[in-house]
C-alpha positions in Angstrom: 86.9 -16.9 75.4 89.5 -14.4 74.0 91.8 -12.1 75.8 89.1 -9.4 76.2 88.7 -8.8 79.9 86.1 -6.0 80.0 83.6 -4.7 77.5 81.6 -1.6 78.3 78.2 -1.6 76.7 76.6 1.9 76.7 73.0 1.9 75.7 71.6 4.9 73.8 73.7 7.7 75.4 72.0 10.3 73.1 71.1 13.9 73.3 67.3 13.2 73.0 67.4 11.4 76.4 69.2 14.1 78.2 67.9 17.4 79.8 66.9 19.7 77.0 66.1 16.7 74.7 62.7 15.7 73.5 62.5 12.6 75.8 64.6 13.9 78.6 65.5 11.8 81.7 66.3 14.3 84.5 69.3 12.4 85.9 70.8 11.4 82.6 73.6 14.1 82.6 74.7 12.9 86.0 74.8 9.3 84.7 76.7 10.4 81.7 79.4 12.1 83.8 79.9 8.9 85.7 80.2 6.9 82.5 82.7 9.4 81.2 84.7 9.2 84.4 84.7 5.4 84.1 86.0 5.6 80.5 88.7 8.1 81.5 89.8 6.2 84.6 92.5 3.6 84.9 89.9 0.9 84.7 91.0 -1.4 81.9 88.3 -1.4 79.3 89.2 -3.5 76.3 86.1 -2.9 74.1 83.4 -0.3 74.0 80.1 -0.9 72.3 77.6 2.0 72.0 74.1 1.4 70.8 72.2 4.2 69.0 68.4 4.6 68.9 67.9 5.6 65.3 64.5 6.6 64.1 62.8 8.3 61.1 60.0 10.8 61.7 57.3 8.4 60.5 58.0 5.7 63.0 55.2 3.5 64.4 55.8 4.8 67.9 55.8 8.5 66.8 52.6 10.7 66.7 52.7 11.5 63.0 52.4 7.8 62.0 48.8 7.8 63.3 45.6 9.8 62.7 42.2 9.7 64.4 39.7 7.6 62.5 37.0 10.2 62.6 38.7 13.2 60.9 42.1 11.8 59.9 43.6 15.1 60.9 44.6 14.7 64.5 47.6 12.8 65.9 47.9 11.1 69.2 49.7 13.0 72.0 53.0 11.6 73.3 52.6 8.8 75.9 49.2 7.7 74.4 48.9 3.9 74.6 47.5 2.3 71.5 46.2 -1.3 71.8 44.6 -3.7 69.3 41.1 -2.8 70.3 41.8 0.9 69.9 42.9 0.3 66.2 40.0 -2.1 65.5 37.5 0.5 66.8 39.1 3.2 64.6 40.1 5.5 67.4 43.6 5.7 66.0 44.6 4.3 62.6 47.8 4.5 60.6 48.1 7.0 57.8 47.4 5.6 54.4 50.2 7.3 52.6 53.2 5.9 54.5 55.8 4.1 52.3 56.6 0.7 53.8 58.2 -0.9 50.7 60.8 -3.4 51.6 60.4 -3.1 55.4 58.9 -6.5 56.1 60.3 -9.9 55.2 57.6 -12.6 55.0 59.9 -15.2 56.6 59.7 -13.1 59.8 56.2 -11.6 59.6 53.4 -12.5 57.3 49.7 -11.6 56.9 46.8 -13.3 55.1 46.1 -12.0 51.6 48.1 -11.2 48.5 48.6 -7.5 49.1 50.0 -5.7 52.2 47.5 -3.8 54.3 49.0 -1.4 56.8 45.9 -1.3 59.0 45.8 -5.1 59.3 49.5 -5.1 60.0 49.1 -2.6 62.9 46.3 -4.7 64.3 48.5 -7.8 64.2 51.6 -6.0 65.4 49.9 -4.6 68.5 48.4 -8.1 69.1 51.8 -9.6 69.1 53.2 -6.9 71.4 50.4 -7.5 73.8 50.9 -11.3 73.8 54.7 -11.0 74.3 56.5 -11.9 77.5 56.5 -8.3 78.6 52.8 -7.7 77.7 53.6 -4.4 75.9 51.1 -1.9 74.7 52.3 0.4 71.9 53.4 3.7 73.5 53.5 6.8 71.4 56.7 8.7 72.3 57.8 12.2 71.6 59.8 12.2 68.4 63.3 11.3 69.5 66.7 10.3 68.1 65.7 11.3 64.6 68.4 10.3 62.1 70.4 13.4 61.0 69.1 15.5 63.9 71.1 16.9 66.9 69.0 14.6 69.2 70.6 11.5 67.6 74.1 12.5 68.6 76.0 11.0 71.5 75.9 13.4 74.5 79.1 15.5 74.5 80.5 14.3 77.9 80.5 10.7 76.8 81.6 11.4 73.2 84.7 13.3 74.5 85.6 10.4 76.7 85.1 7.9 73.9 87.4 10.0 71.6 90.1 10.0 74.3 89.8 6.3 74.9 90.1 5.6 71.2 93.2 7.8 70.9 94.7 6.3 74.0 94.1 2.6 73.1 94.2 2.6 69.3 90.8 1.0 69.3 87.6 2.1 67.6 84.3 2.3 69.4 81.8 -0.2 67.9 78.4 1.3 67.2 75.2 -0.6 66.9 72.2 1.1 65.4 68.6 0.1 66.2 65.1 1.4 65.4 65.6 2.3 61.7 62.7 0.1 60.6 59.5 2.2 60.7 57.2 -0.6 61.5 58.5 -2.1 64.8 59.8 -0.8 68.1 63.3 -1.6 69.3 63.8 -1.0 73.0 66.3 -3.8 73.0 69.5 -3.4 71.1 69.6 -7.1 70.6 66.3 -7.7 68.9 63.1 -5.7 67.9 60.1 -6.3 70.1 58.4 -7.8 67.1 61.0 -8.9 64.5 59.9 -8.3 61.0 63.1 -8.6 58.9 66.6 -9.8 59.1 67.9 -6.5 60.5 65.3 -6.5 63.3 66.0 -10.2 64.3 68.3 -11.1 67.1 71.8 -9.6 66.7 74.0 -12.7 67.0 77.1 -10.7 66.1 76.8 -8.4 69.1 76.1 -11.3 71.4 79.2 -13.1 70.2 81.3 -10.0 70.9 79.9 -9.8 74.5 80.5 -13.5 75.0 84.2 -13.0 74.2 84.5 -10.8 77.3 85.3 -12.0 80.8 83.2 -9.1 82.1 80.5 -6.9 80.5 79.6 -3.6 82.2 76.2 -2.3 81.1 74.9 1.3 81.4 73.1 4.1 79.5 69.5 5.1 79.0 66.9 4.4 80.0 67.0 2.0 82.9 63.2 1.4 82.5 63.3 0.7 78.8 66.3 0.2 76.5 68.8 -0.8 79.2 66.2 -3.1 80.7 65.2 -5.0 77.6 68.7 -5.1 76.1 70.1 -6.8 79.2 67.1 -9.1 79.5 67.7 -10.3 75.9 71.4 -10.8 76.6 70.6 -12.8 79.8 68.3 -15.1 77.9 71.2 -16.2 75.6 73.9 -16.1 78.3 75.6 -19.4 79.3 74.1 -21.1 82.3 76.0 -20.4 85.5 77.9 -17.4 84.2 75.6 -14.6 84.9 78.1 -13.0 87.2 80.0 -11.9 84.2 77.3 -9.4 83.5 77.3 -6.2 85.6 74.6 -3.5 85.6 76.0 -0.1 86.6 73.1 1.3 88.6 74.4 4.9 89.0 74.9 5.1 85.2 71.3 4.6 84.1 68.0 6.2 85.1 64.3 5.5 84.4 62.0 7.5 82.2 59.8 9.6 84.5 56.7 7.7 85.4 58.3 4.3 84.6 60.4 4.0 87.8 58.7 0.8 88.8 59.8 -0.9 85.6 63.4 0.1 86.3 63.2 -1.2 89.9 61.7 -4.5 88.8 64.4 -4.9 86.2 67.2 -4.4 88.7 65.6 -7.0 91.1 65.1 -9.5 88.3 68.8 -9.2 87.3 69.8 -9.8 90.9 67.6 -12.9 91.0 69.3 -14.2 87.8 72.7 -13.8 89.4 74.0 -10.8 87.5 76.1 -8.2 89.4 74.5 -4.9 90.2 77.0 -2.3 91.3 77.8 1.4 91.2 80.5 2.7 88.8 82.5 4.0 91.8 83.4 0.4 92.6 85.5 0.3 89.5 86.9 3.8 90.0 88.5 3.1 93.4 
């Protein structure tokens, strides 16, 4: 372990997830103010890592990727769940004009046959989601965190605090981008839910940076999703008997409305594993 005492890991502190954004979490602004206060405080933070949800418009979890099988003119509404059976029955199918060249590496994900078939990929993709540890169904989200759009930006309160921290310490914030691959969802900043290429496989580099720290403070959006699955993936690779080095800041993350139970279960699961679960004010006093 190096001389890095504390790393602050901020998950997806982006405009899309804040009030006024396309996938707004009502309490996200309050969470952001606490995160900013923590960064501005006398708490010694040696490293800050910020993850950035980063999507293109034609993402597999966005409405415009899909059309109805009957007319091929309608798109699913946000929060529609698409499972394998739904695709096989032709209720929702992927558009046939989406460019997927170079997005899949056969060593990570392969299908039978000589040529790539997007429909068959989507059937197998949803099957793998459903058979995963978390038993996911593909959820269609409002378009969010689109690369190049205002929604992709870090929310101003946190960005201002990051700028001041960098100027004060002489250190640069480390940014980690996730979700650029159109064909797989990336709730976790550590690994796509279904890895299909090197850049969607487990991020060993980020894990190593975290392991160098005596303490890792974890916060951001959303408690029910990206904070949840990022911390779970970190915990799976964390050394036995050292879970207390990980700390979830419960007043610096909130759940997507309607998914509060997922956030609550996540918090309880982290406590059972031995991680610390605290409010940011503990570190401000």
